[in-house]
PQR file of N, CA, C, O and H, with PARSE charges and radii, in Angstrom:
ATOM      1  N   MET A   1     180.892 173.488 195.256 -0.4000 1.5000
ATOM      2  CA  MET A   1     179.780 172.864 196.236 -0.0000 2.0000
ATOM      3  C   MET A   1     178.594 171.885 195.075  0.5500 1.7000
ATOM      4  O   MET A   1     178.351 172.104 193.888 -0.5500 1.4000
ATOM      5  N   SER A   2     178.117 170.926 195.883 -0.4000 1.5000
ATOM      6  CA  SER A   2     177.273 169.808 195.644 -0.0000 2.0000
ATOM      7  C   SER A   2     176.154 170.461 194.615  0.5500 1.7000
ATOM      8  O   SER A   2     175.690 171.601 194.595 -0.5500 1.4000
ATOM      9  H   SER A   2     178.315 170.748 196.847  0.4000 1.0000
ATOM     10  N   THR A   3     175.925 169.466 193.878 -0.4000 1.5000
ATOM     11  CA  THR A   3     174.567 169.864 192.952 -0.0000 2.0000
ATOM     12  C   THR A   3     173.362 169.991 193.928  0.5500 1.7000
ATOM     13  O   THR A   3     172.489 170.838 193.742 -0.5500 1.4000
ATOM     14  H   THR A   3     176.302 168.539 193.894  0.4000 1.0000
ATOM     15  N   ALA A   4     173.341 169.066 195.045 -0.4000 1.5000
ATOM     16  CA  ALA A   4     172.142 169.340 196.025 -0.0000 2.0000
ATOM     17  C   ALA A   4     172.295 170.366 196.631  0.5500 1.7000
ATOM     18  O   ALA A   4     171.251 170.869 197.045 -0.5500 1.4000
ATOM     19  H   ALA A   4     174.051 168.378 195.197  0.4000 1.0000
ATOM     20  N   ALA A   5     173.512 171.053 196.921 -0.4000 1.5000
ATOM     21  CA  ALA A   5     173.551 172.311 197.545 -0.0000 2.0000
ATOM     22  C   ALA A   5     173.331 173.498 196.711  0.5500 1.7000
ATOM     23  O   ALA A   5     173.056 174.622 197.132 -0.5500 1.4000
ATOM     24  H   ALA A   5     174.360 170.644 196.584  0.4000 1.0000
ATOM     25  N   LEU A   6     173.476 173.145 195.505 -0.4000 1.5000
ATOM     26  CA  LEU A   6     173.262 174.402 194.382 -0.0000 2.0000
ATOM     27  C   LEU A   6     171.622 174.234 194.405  0.5500 1.7000
ATOM     28  O   LEU A   6     171.015 175.302 194.482 -0.5500 1.4000
ATOM     29  H   LEU A   6     173.699 172.232 195.164  0.4000 1.0000
ATOM     30  N   ASN A   7     171.004 173.304 194.361 -0.4000 1.5000
ATOM     31  CA  ASN A   7     169.849 172.965 194.259 -0.0000 2.0000
ATOM     32  C   ASN A   7     169.048 173.513 195.439  0.5500 1.7000
ATOM     33  O   ASN A   7     168.024 174.159 195.215 -0.5500 1.4000
ATOM     34  H   ASN A   7     171.497 172.436 194.299  0.4000 1.0000
ATOM     35  N   MET A   8     169.475 173.280 196.705 -0.4000 1.5000
ATOM     36  CA  MET A   8     169.081 173.987 197.620 -0.0000 2.0000
ATOM     37  C   MET A   8     168.930 175.327 197.660  0.5500 1.7000
ATOM     38  O   MET A   8     167.934 175.911 198.089 -0.5500 1.4000
ATOM     39  H   MET A   8     170.306 172.755 196.887  0.4000 1.0000
ATOM     40  N   GLU A   9     170.094 175.917 197.133 -0.4000 1.5000
ATOM     41  CA  GLU A   9     170.386 177.203 197.068 -0.0000 2.0000
ATOM     42  C   GLU A   9     169.520 178.138 196.257  0.5500 1.7000
ATOM     43  O   GLU A   9     169.104 179.242 196.610 -0.5500 1.4000
ATOM     44  H   GLU A   9     170.903 175.443 196.785  0.4000 1.0000
ATOM     45  N   ALA A  10     169.305 177.482 195.049 -0.4000 1.5000
ATOM     46  CA  ALA A  10     168.226 177.854 194.160 -0.0000 2.0000
ATOM     47  C   ALA A  10     166.977 178.221 194.354  0.5500 1.7000
ATOM     48  O   ALA A  10     166.316 179.121 193.836 -0.5500 1.4000
ATOM     49  H   ALA A  10     169.643 176.586 194.762  0.4000 1.0000
ATOM     50  N   GLN A  11     166.633 177.169 195.423 -0.4000 1.5000
ATOM     51  CA  GLN A  11     165.070 176.667 195.660 -0.0000 2.0000
ATOM     52  C   GLN A  11     164.822 177.855 197.027  0.5500 1.7000
ATOM     53  O   GLN A  11     163.721 178.267 197.392 -0.5500 1.4000
ATOM     54  H   GLN A  11     167.170 176.439 195.845  0.4000 1.0000
ATOM     55  N   LEU A  12     166.042 178.204 197.566 -0.4000 1.5000
ATOM     56  CA  LEU A  12     165.997 179.315 198.628 -0.0000 2.0000
ATOM     57  C   LEU A  12     165.854 180.451 197.907  0.5500 1.7000
ATOM     58  O   LEU A  12     164.891 181.196 198.089 -0.5500 1.4000
ATOM     59  H   LEU A  12     166.936 177.869 197.269  0.4000 1.0000
ATOM     60  N   VAL A  13     166.691 180.669 197.116 -0.4000 1.5000
ATOM     61  CA  VAL A  13     166.718 182.112 196.170 -0.0000 2.0000
ATOM     62  C   VAL A  13     165.320 182.631 195.716  0.5500 1.7000
ATOM     63  O   VAL A  13     164.867 183.751 195.951 -0.5500 1.4000
ATOM     64  H   VAL A  13     167.473 180.063 196.968  0.4000 1.0000
ATOM     65  N   SER A  14     164.663 181.538 194.964 -0.4000 1.5000
ATOM     66  CA  SER A  14     163.210 181.091 194.626 -0.0000 2.0000
ATOM     67  C   SER A  14     162.417 181.882 195.619  0.5500 1.7000
ATOM     68  O   SER A  14     161.985 183.026 195.482 -0.5500 1.4000
ATOM     69  H   SER A  14     165.031 180.628 194.773  0.4000 1.0000
ATOM     70  N   LEU A  15     162.285 180.983 196.761 -0.4000 1.5000
ATOM     71  CA  LEU A  15     161.454 181.602 197.946 -0.0000 2.0000
ATOM     72  C   LEU A  15     161.509 182.963 198.099  0.5500 1.7000
ATOM     73  O   LEU A  15     160.548 183.693 197.853 -0.5500 1.4000
ATOM     74  H   LEU A  15     162.636 180.053 196.872  0.4000 1.0000
ATOM     75  N   TYR A  16     162.712 183.400 198.540 -0.4000 1.5000
ATOM     76  CA  TYR A  16     162.805 184.693 198.969 -0.0000 2.0000
ATOM     77  C   TYR A  16     162.469 185.733 197.939  0.5500 1.7000
ATOM     78  O   TYR A  16     162.052 186.844 198.268 -0.5500 1.4000
ATOM     79  H   TYR A  16     163.492 182.807 198.739  0.4000 1.0000
ATOM     80  N   GLU A  17     162.677 185.315 196.506 -0.4000 1.5000
ATOM     81  CA  GLU A  17     161.996 186.293 195.649 -0.0000 2.0000
ATOM     82  C   GLU A  17     160.622 186.445 195.475  0.5500 1.7000
ATOM     83  O   GLU A  17     160.054 187.467 195.092 -0.5500 1.4000
ATOM     84  H   GLU A  17     163.015 184.412 196.238  0.4000 1.0000
ATOM     85  N   GLU A  18     160.075 185.294 195.798 -0.4000 1.5000
ATOM     86  CA  GLU A  18     158.353 185.037 195.635 -0.0000 2.0000
ATOM     87  C   GLU A  18     157.959 185.900 196.674  0.5500 1.7000
ATOM     88  O   GLU A  18     157.145 186.808 196.500 -0.5500 1.4000
ATOM     89  H   GLU A  18     160.537 184.463 196.109  0.4000 1.0000
ATOM     90  N   LYS A  19     158.654 185.584 198.039 -0.4000 1.5000
ATOM     91  CA  LYS A  19     158.129 186.505 199.312 -0.0000 2.0000
ATOM     92  C   LYS A  19     158.077 187.907 198.942  0.5500 1.7000
ATOM     93  O   LYS A  19     157.083 188.625 199.044 -0.5500 1.4000
ATOM     94  H   LYS A  19     159.315 184.847 198.180  0.4000 1.0000
ATOM     95  N   GLU A  20     159.502 188.329 198.395 -0.4000 1.5000
ATOM     96  CA  GLU A  20     159.757 190.055 198.297 -0.0000 2.0000
ATOM     97  C   GLU A  20     158.598 190.422 197.420  0.5500 1.7000
ATOM     98  O   GLU A  20     157.870 191.339 197.800 -0.5500 1.4000
ATOM     99  H   GLU A  20     160.310 187.746 198.313  0.4000 1.0000
ATOM    100  N   LEU A  21     158.292 189.686 196.059 -0.4000 1.5000
ATOM    101  CA  LEU A  21     156.998 189.819 195.115 -0.0000 2.0000
ATOM    102  C   LEU A  21     155.835 190.244 195.792  0.5500 1.7000
ATOM    103  O   LEU A  21     155.216 191.271 195.512 -0.5500 1.4000
ATOM    104  H   LEU A  21     158.883 188.940 195.751  0.4000 1.0000
ATOM    105  N   LEU A  22     155.463 189.221 196.935 -0.4000 1.5000
ATOM    106  CA  LEU A  22     154.143 189.109 197.500 -0.0000 2.0000
ATOM    107  C   LEU A  22     154.360 190.542 198.273  0.5500 1.7000
ATOM    108  O   LEU A  22     153.508 191.379 197.975 -0.5500 1.4000
ATOM    109  H   LEU A  22     155.966 188.387 197.162  0.4000 1.0000
ATOM    110  N   GLU A  23     155.249 190.919 199.115 -0.4000 1.5000
ATOM    111  CA  GLU A  23     155.407 191.936 200.004 -0.0000 2.0000
ATOM    112  C   GLU A  23     155.395 193.111 199.028  0.5500 1.7000
ATOM    113  O   GLU A  23     154.538 193.938 199.339 -0.5500 1.4000
ATOM    114  H   GLU A  23     155.940 190.238 199.358  0.4000 1.0000
ATOM    115  N   ARG A  24     156.051 193.403 198.014 -0.4000 1.5000
ATOM    116  CA  ARG A  24     156.272 194.266 197.287 -0.0000 2.0000
ATOM    117  C   ARG A  24     154.589 194.693 196.593  0.5500 1.7000
ATOM    118  O   ARG A  24     154.157 195.845 196.649 -0.5500 1.4000
ATOM    119  H   ARG A  24     156.747 192.732 197.761  0.4000 1.0000
ATOM    120  N   GLU A  25     153.937 193.730 196.072 -0.4000 1.5000
ATOM    121  CA  GLU A  25     152.954 193.939 195.247 -0.0000 2.0000
ATOM    122  C   GLU A  25     151.505 194.041 196.233  0.5500 1.7000
ATOM    123  O   GLU A  25     150.572 194.830 196.079 -0.5500 1.4000
ATOM    124  H   GLU A  25     154.288 192.795 196.027  0.4000 1.0000
ATOM    125  N   LEU A  26     151.655 192.997 197.258 -0.4000 1.5000
ATOM    126  CA  LEU A  26     150.403 193.002 198.218 -0.0000 2.0000
ATOM    127  C   LEU A  26     150.622 193.585 199.443  0.5500 1.7000
ATOM    128  O   LEU A  26     149.651 193.725 200.186 -0.5500 1.4000
ATOM    129  H   LEU A  26     152.412 192.356 197.383  0.4000 1.0000
ATOM    130  N   GLY A  27     151.950 194.034 199.875 -0.4000 1.5000
ATOM    131  CA  GLY A  27     152.100 194.463 201.562 -0.0000 2.0000
ATOM    132  C   GLY A  27     151.951 193.501 202.319  0.5500 1.7000
ATOM    133  O   GLY A  27     151.817 193.710 203.525 -0.5500 1.4000
ATOM    134  H   GLY A  27     152.739 193.921 199.271  0.4000 1.0000
ATOM    135  N   VAL A  28     151.937 192.187 201.793 -0.4000 1.5000
ATOM    136  CA  VAL A  28     151.948 191.136 202.699 -0.0000 2.0000
ATOM    137  C   VAL A  28     152.724 189.606 202.211  0.5500 1.7000
ATOM    138  O   VAL A  28     152.249 188.987 201.259 -0.5500 1.4000
ATOM    139  H   VAL A  28     152.045 192.018 200.813  0.4000 1.0000
ATOM    140  N   SER A  29     153.651 189.207 202.776 -0.4000 1.5000
ATOM    141  CA  SER A  29     154.177 187.762 202.403 -0.0000 2.0000
ATOM    142  C   SER A  29     154.125 186.682 203.250  0.5500 1.7000
ATOM    143  O   SER A  29     154.549 185.570 202.937 -0.5500 1.4000
ATOM    144  H   SER A  29     154.037 189.709 203.549  0.4000 1.0000
ATOM    145  N   ASP A  30     153.533 187.004 204.503 -0.4000 1.5000
ATOM    146  CA  ASP A  30     153.401 185.846 205.576 -0.0000 2.0000
ATOM    147  C   ASP A  30     152.324 184.651 205.052  0.5500 1.7000
ATOM    148  O   ASP A  30     151.435 185.257 204.453 -0.5500 1.4000
ATOM    149  H   ASP A  30     153.187 187.907 204.758  0.4000 1.0000
ATOM    150  N   ALA A  31     152.112 183.567 205.037 -0.4000 1.5000
ATOM    151  CA  ALA A  31     151.135 182.596 204.328 -0.0000 2.0000
ATOM    152  C   ALA A  31     149.735 183.010 205.117  0.5500 1.7000
ATOM    153  O   ALA A  31     148.683 183.370 204.589 -0.5500 1.4000
ATOM    154  H   ALA A  31     152.834 183.074 205.523  0.4000 1.0000
ATOM    155  N   GLU A  32     150.010 182.861 206.488 -0.4000 1.5000
ATOM    156  CA  GLU A  32     148.691 182.903 207.107 -0.0000 2.0000
ATOM    157  C   GLU A  32     147.902 184.347 206.881  0.5500 1.7000
ATOM    158  O   GLU A  32     146.701 184.389 206.614 -0.5500 1.4000
ATOM    159  H   GLU A  32     150.864 182.568 206.917  0.4000 1.0000
ATOM    160  N   ARG A  33     148.757 185.548 207.029 -0.4000 1.5000
ATOM    161  CA  ARG A  33     147.785 186.851 206.544 -0.0000 2.0000
ATOM    162  C   ARG A  33     147.567 186.850 205.308  0.5500 1.7000
ATOM    163  O   ARG A  33     146.663 187.563 204.872 -0.5500 1.4000
ATOM    164  H   ARG A  33     149.732 185.513 207.246  0.4000 1.0000
ATOM    165  N   LEU A  34     148.315 186.080 204.472 -0.4000 1.5000
ATOM    166  CA  LEU A  34     147.994 186.114 202.891 -0.0000 2.0000
ATOM    167  C   LEU A  34     146.569 185.350 202.733  0.5500 1.7000
ATOM    168  O   LEU A  34     145.797 185.815 201.895 -0.5500 1.4000
ATOM    169  H   LEU A  34     149.050 185.501 204.826  0.4000 1.0000
ATOM    170  N   ILE A  35     146.109 184.051 203.585 -0.4000 1.5000
ATOM    171  CA  ILE A  35     144.855 183.324 203.605 -0.0000 2.0000
ATOM    172  C   ILE A  35     143.853 184.098 204.601  0.5500 1.7000
ATOM    173  O   ILE A  35     142.726 183.608 204.655 -0.5500 1.4000
ATOM    174  H   ILE A  35     146.737 183.674 204.266  0.4000 1.0000
ATOM    175  N   ALA A  36     144.016 184.866 205.140 -0.4000 1.5000
ATOM    176  CA  ALA A  36     142.949 185.576 205.889 -0.0000 2.0000
ATOM    177  C   ALA A  36     142.633 186.869 205.054  0.5500 1.7000
ATOM    178  O   ALA A  36     141.545 187.438 204.962 -0.5500 1.4000
ATOM    179  H   ALA A  36     144.932 185.265 205.097  0.4000 1.0000
ATOM    180  N   MET A  37     143.628 187.148 204.565 -0.4000 1.5000
ATOM    181  CA  MET A  37     143.179 188.422 203.433 -0.0000 2.0000
ATOM    182  C   MET A  37     142.264 187.878 202.155  0.5500 1.7000
ATOM    183  O   MET A  37     141.372 188.568 201.662 -0.5500 1.4000
ATOM    184  H   MET A  37     144.512 186.685 204.640  0.4000 1.0000
ATOM    185  N   ILE A  38     142.551 186.764 201.765 -0.4000 1.5000
ATOM    186  CA  ILE A  38     141.978 186.135 200.683 -0.0000 2.0000
ATOM    187  C   ILE A  38     140.404 185.701 201.192  0.5500 1.7000
ATOM    188  O   ILE A  38     139.343 186.061 200.682 -0.5500 1.4000
ATOM    189  H   ILE A  38     143.275 186.204 202.166  0.4000 1.0000
ATOM    190  N   ARG A  39     140.566 185.004 202.110 -0.4000 1.5000
ATOM    191  CA  ARG A  39     139.274 184.568 202.939 -0.0000 2.0000
ATOM    192  C   ARG A  39     138.216 186.078 203.098  0.5500 1.7000
ATOM    193  O   ARG A  39     137.114 186.176 202.558 -0.5500 1.4000
ATOM    194  H   ARG A  39     141.428 184.712 202.524  0.4000 1.0000
ATOM    195  N   SER A  40     138.750 186.972 203.810 -0.4000 1.5000
ATOM    196  CA  SER A  40     138.240 188.257 204.044 -0.0000 2.0000
ATOM    197  C   SER A  40     137.351 188.774 202.772  0.5500 1.7000
ATOM    198  O   SER A  40     136.174 189.135 202.778 -0.5500 1.4000
ATOM    199  H   SER A  40     139.645 186.892 204.249  0.4000 1.0000
ATOM    200  N   MET A  41     138.296 188.700 201.649 -0.4000 1.5000
ATOM    201  CA  MET A  41     137.934 189.275 200.376 -0.0000 2.0000
ATOM    202  C   MET A  41     136.757 188.481 199.845  0.5500 1.7000
ATOM    203  O   MET A  41     135.858 189.073 199.248 -0.5500 1.4000
ATOM    204  H   MET A  41     139.252 188.407 201.644  0.4000 1.0000
ATOM    205  N   GLU A  42     136.725 187.361 200.005 -0.4000 1.5000
ATOM    206  CA  GLU A  42     135.868 186.217 199.684 -0.0000 2.0000
ATOM    207  C   GLU A  42     134.282 186.452 200.055  0.5500 1.7000
ATOM    208  O   GLU A  42     133.253 186.509 199.382 -0.5500 1.4000
ATOM    209  H   GLU A  42     137.456 186.880 200.490  0.4000 1.0000
ATOM    210  N   GLU A  43     134.618 186.572 201.597 -0.4000 1.5000
ATOM    211  CA  GLU A  43     133.432 186.884 202.329 -0.0000 2.0000
ATOM    212  C   GLU A  43     132.747 188.184 201.869  0.5500 1.7000
ATOM    213  O   GLU A  43     131.525 188.220 201.722 -0.5500 1.4000
ATOM    214  H   GLU A  43     135.454 186.526 202.144  0.4000 1.0000
ATOM    215  N   GLN A  44     133.602 189.343 201.624 -0.4000 1.5000
ATOM    216  CA  GLN A  44     133.136 190.421 201.064 -0.0000 2.0000
ATOM    217  C   GLN A  44     132.272 190.424 199.709  0.5500 1.7000
ATOM    218  O   GLN A  44     131.297 191.142 199.488 -0.5500 1.4000
ATOM    219  H   GLN A  44     134.594 189.313 201.744  0.4000 1.0000
ATOM    220  N   LEU A  45     132.829 189.484 198.863 -0.4000 1.5000
ATOM    221  CA  LEU A  45     132.361 189.358 197.790 -0.0000 2.0000
ATOM    222  C   LEU A  45     130.921 188.431 197.583  0.5500 1.7000
ATOM    223  O   LEU A  45     130.132 188.575 196.650 -0.5500 1.4000
ATOM    224  H   LEU A  45     133.621 188.900 199.043  0.4000 1.0000
ATOM    225  N   VAL A  46     130.828 187.672 198.449 -0.4000 1.5000
ATOM    226  CA  VAL A  46     129.755 186.704 198.783 -0.0000 2.0000
ATOM    227  C   VAL A  46     128.655 187.782 199.368  0.5500 1.7000
ATOM    228  O   VAL A  46     127.533 187.849 198.865 -0.5500 1.4000
ATOM    229  H   VAL A  46     131.469 187.556 199.207  0.4000 1.0000
ATOM    230  N   SER A  47     128.993 188.488 200.293 -0.4000 1.5000
ATOM    231  CA  SER A  47     127.991 189.661 200.808 -0.0000 2.0000
ATOM    232  C   SER A  47     127.724 190.560 199.879  0.5500 1.7000
ATOM    233  O   SER A  47     126.624 191.093 200.023 -0.5500 1.4000
ATOM    234  H   SER A  47     129.904 188.433 200.702  0.4000 1.0000
ATOM    235  N   LEU A  48     128.547 191.025 198.688 -0.4000 1.5000
ATOM    236  CA  LEU A  48     128.343 192.060 197.806 -0.0000 2.0000
ATOM    237  C   LEU A  48     127.163 191.344 197.004  0.5500 1.7000
ATOM    238  O   LEU A  48     126.099 191.923 196.786 -0.5500 1.4000
ATOM    239  H   LEU A  48     129.441 190.592 198.571  0.4000 1.0000
ATOM    240  N   TYR A  49     127.489 189.760 196.489 -0.4000 1.5000
ATOM    241  CA  TYR A  49     126.666 189.283 195.604 -0.0000 2.0000
ATOM    242  C   TYR A  49     125.072 189.285 196.207  0.5500 1.7000
ATOM    243  O   TYR A  49     124.021 189.593 195.645 -0.5500 1.4000
ATOM    244  H   TYR A  49     128.354 189.290 196.666  0.4000 1.0000
ATOM    245  N   ALA A  50     125.336 188.823 197.553 -0.4000 1.5000
ATOM    246  CA  ALA A  50     123.779 188.751 198.418 -0.0000 2.0000
ATOM    247  C   ALA A  50     123.113 190.188 198.196  0.5500 1.7000
ATOM    248  O   ALA A  50     121.968 190.246 197.746 -0.5500 1.4000
ATOM    249  H   ALA A  50     126.190 188.573 198.009  0.4000 1.0000
ATOM    250  N   ASP A  51     123.703 191.147 198.455 -0.4000 1.5000
ATOM    251  CA  ASP A  51     123.090 192.549 198.286 -0.0000 2.0000
ATOM    252  C   ASP A  51     122.362 193.045 197.107  0.5500 1.7000
ATOM    253  O   ASP A  51     121.296 193.649 196.994 -0.5500 1.4000
ATOM    254  H   ASP A  51     124.633 191.101 198.821  0.4000 1.0000
ATOM    255  N   LYS A  52     123.563 192.461 195.941 -0.4000 1.5000
ATOM    256  CA  LYS A  52     122.834 193.101 194.717 -0.0000 2.0000
ATOM    257  C   LYS A  52     121.676 192.022 194.522  0.5500 1.7000
ATOM    258  O   LYS A  52     120.568 192.476 194.233 -0.5500 1.4000
ATOM    259  H   LYS A  52     124.429 191.969 196.033  0.4000 1.0000
ATOM    260  N   GLU A  53     121.804 190.751 194.640 -0.4000 1.5000
ATOM    261  CA  GLU A  53     120.587 189.825 194.457 -0.0000 2.0000
ATOM    262  C   GLU A  53     119.183 190.295 195.224  0.5500 1.7000
ATOM    263  O   GLU A  53     118.079 190.432 194.698 -0.5500 1.4000
ATOM    264  H   GLU A  53     122.704 190.382 194.874  0.4000 1.0000
ATOM    265  N   ALA A  54     119.473 190.460 196.348 -0.4000 1.5000
ATOM    266  CA  ALA A  54     118.466 191.253 197.101 -0.0000 2.0000
ATOM    267  C   ALA A  54     117.710 192.359 196.472  0.5500 1.7000
ATOM    268  O   ALA A  54     116.486 192.444 196.382 -0.5500 1.4000
ATOM    269  H   ALA A  54     120.370 190.348 196.776  0.4000 1.0000
ATOM    270  N   GLU A  55     118.731 193.317 195.988 -0.4000 1.5000
ATOM    271  CA  GLU A  55     118.302 194.536 195.414 -0.0000 2.0000
ATOM    272  C   GLU A  55     117.418 194.192 194.191  0.5500 1.7000
ATOM    273  O   GLU A  55     116.364 194.733 193.858 -0.5500 1.4000
ATOM    274  H   GLU A  55     119.726 193.248 196.061  0.4000 1.0000
ATOM    275  N   TRP A  56     118.083 193.165 193.591 -0.4000 1.5000
ATOM    276  CA  TRP A  56     117.311 192.795 192.197 -0.0000 2.0000
ATOM    277  C   TRP A  56     115.545 192.273 192.615  0.5500 1.7000
ATOM    278  O   TRP A  56     114.476 192.585 192.090 -0.5500 1.4000
ATOM    279  H   TRP A  56     118.940 192.726 193.861  0.4000 1.0000
ATOM    280  N   ARG A  57     115.837 191.468 193.650 -0.4000 1.5000
ATOM    281  CA  ARG A  57     114.654 190.622 193.649 -0.0000 2.0000
ATOM    282  C   ARG A  57     113.467 191.723 194.071  0.5500 1.7000
ATOM    283  O   ARG A  57     112.309 191.866 193.679 -0.5500 1.4000
ATOM    284  H   ARG A  57     116.706 191.215 194.077  0.4000 1.0000
ATOM    285  N   SER A  58     114.335 192.476 195.108 -0.4000 1.5000
ATOM    286  CA  SER A  58     113.199 193.934 195.593 -0.0000 2.0000
ATOM    287  C   SER A  58     112.919 194.986 194.201  0.5500 1.7000
ATOM    288  O   SER A  58     111.944 195.735 194.143 -0.5500 1.4000
ATOM    289  H   SER A  58     115.276 192.359 195.426  0.4000 1.0000
ATOM    290  N   ALA A  59     113.799 194.898 193.288 -0.4000 1.5000
ATOM    291  CA  ALA A  59     113.070 195.660 192.365 -0.0000 2.0000
ATOM    292  C   ALA A  59     112.269 195.281 191.489  0.5500 1.7000
ATOM    293  O   ALA A  59     111.423 195.986 190.938 -0.5500 1.4000
ATOM    294  H   ALA A  59     114.591 194.290 193.334  0.4000 1.0000
ATOM    295  N   SER A  60     112.556 193.742 191.238 -0.4000 1.5000
ATOM    296  CA  SER A  60     111.571 193.031 190.159 -0.0000 2.0000
ATOM    297  C   SER A  60     110.516 192.473 190.961  0.5500 1.7000
ATOM    298  O   SER A  60     109.960 191.606 190.287 -0.5500 1.4000
ATOM    299  H   SER A  60     113.242 193.169 191.686  0.4000 1.0000
ATOM    300  N   SER A  61     109.860 192.606 192.381 -0.4000 1.5000
ATOM    301  CA  SER A  61     108.974 192.056 192.859 -0.0000 2.0000
ATOM    302  C   SER A  61     107.439 192.710 192.271  0.5500 1.7000
ATOM    303  O   SER A  61     107.300 193.929 192.168 -0.5500 1.4000
ATOM    304  H   SER A  61     110.312 193.310 192.929  0.4000 1.0000
ATOM    305  N   PRO A  62     106.702 192.068 192.030 -0.5600 1.5000
ATOM    306  CA  PRO A  62     105.049 192.490 191.677  0.2800 2.0000
ATOM    307  C   PRO A  62     104.528 193.716 192.777  0.5500 1.7000
ATOM    308  O   PRO A  62     103.734 194.573 192.389 -0.5500 1.4000
ATOM    309  N   SER A  63     105.008 193.709 194.062 -0.4000 1.5000
ATOM    310  CA  SER A  63     104.543 194.515 194.729 -0.0000 2.0000
ATOM    311  C   SER A  63     105.216 195.963 194.462  0.5500 1.7000
ATOM    312  O   SER A  63     104.623 196.995 194.776 -0.5500 1.4000
ATOM    313  H   SER A  63     105.653 193.012 194.377  0.4000 1.0000
ATOM    314  N   ARG A  64     106.195 195.966 194.003 -0.4000 1.5000
ATOM    315  CA  ARG A  64     107.017 197.304 193.462 -0.0000 2.0000
ATOM    316  C   ARG A  64     106.789 197.763 192.205  0.5500 1.7000
ATOM    317  O   ARG A  64     107.426 198.737 191.805 -0.5500 1.4000
ATOM    318  H   ARG A  64     106.677 195.127 193.749  0.4000 1.0000
ATOM    319  N   SER A  65     106.032 197.255 191.554 -0.4000 1.5000
ATOM    320  CA  SER A  65     105.782 197.389 190.093 -0.0000 2.0000
ATOM    321  C   SER A  65     105.148 199.205 189.883  0.5500 1.7000
ATOM    322  O   SER A  65     104.267 199.837 190.466 -0.5500 1.4000
ATOM    323  H   SER A  65     105.514 196.463 191.879  0.4000 1.0000
ATOM    324  N   SER A  66     105.790 199.438 189.138 -0.4000 1.5000
ATOM    325  CA  SER A  66     105.414 200.995 188.640 -0.0000 2.0000
ATOM    326  C   SER A  66     104.068 201.112 187.900  0.5500 1.7000
ATOM    327  O   SER A  66     103.562 202.208 187.660 -0.5500 1.4000
ATOM    328  H   SER A  66     106.506 198.924 188.665  0.4000 1.0000
ATOM    329  N   SER A  67     103.510 199.943 187.551 -0.4000 1.5000
ATOM    330  CA  SER A  67     101.993 200.262 186.967 -0.0000 2.0000
ATOM    331  C   SER A  67     100.907 200.454 187.848  0.5500 1.7000
ATOM    332  O   SER A  67      99.817 200.921 187.521 -0.5500 1.4000
ATOM    333  H   SER A  67     103.920 199.052 187.746  0.4000 1.0000
ATOM    334  N   GLU A  68     101.332 199.971 189.296 -0.4000 1.5000
ATOM    335  CA  GLU A  68     100.653 199.922 190.367 -0.0000 2.0000
ATOM    336  C   GLU A  68     100.238 201.255 190.816  0.5500 1.7000
ATOM    337  O   GLU A  68     101.178 202.049 190.841 -0.5500 1.4000
ATOM    338  H   GLU A  68     102.218 199.591 189.562  0.4000 1.0000
ATOM    339  N   THR A  69      98.936 201.805 191.233 -0.4000 1.5000
ATOM    340  CA  THR A  69      98.653 203.289 191.755 -0.0000 2.0000
ATOM    341  C   THR A  69      98.606 203.202 193.312  0.5500 1.7000
ATOM    342  O   THR A  69      98.094 202.287 193.958 -0.5500 1.4000
ATOM    343  H   THR A  69      98.172 201.160 191.213  0.4000 1.0000
ATOM    344  N   PRO A  70      99.261 204.367 193.829 -0.5600 1.5000
ATOM    345  CA  PRO A  70      99.226 204.263 195.126  0.2800 2.0000
ATOM    346  C   PRO A  70      97.848 204.327 196.291  0.5500 1.7000
ATOM    347  O   PRO A  70      98.054 204.203 197.498 -0.5500 1.4000
TER
END
């Protein structure tokens, strides 16, 4: 077998090993599904931070001060 064929075979084996690792660890090995998963997680994280910031602003606003009487 030529060196080029051996290199191609090694690359192919490596790609399949990476794909198997992704499938085993994440349950997904398709590039489009992985990208969608990551984007969804990013959106969830942005939303979580926005919610936490809104809570923080609400809790620290002067109108919610514990020193005020009702």
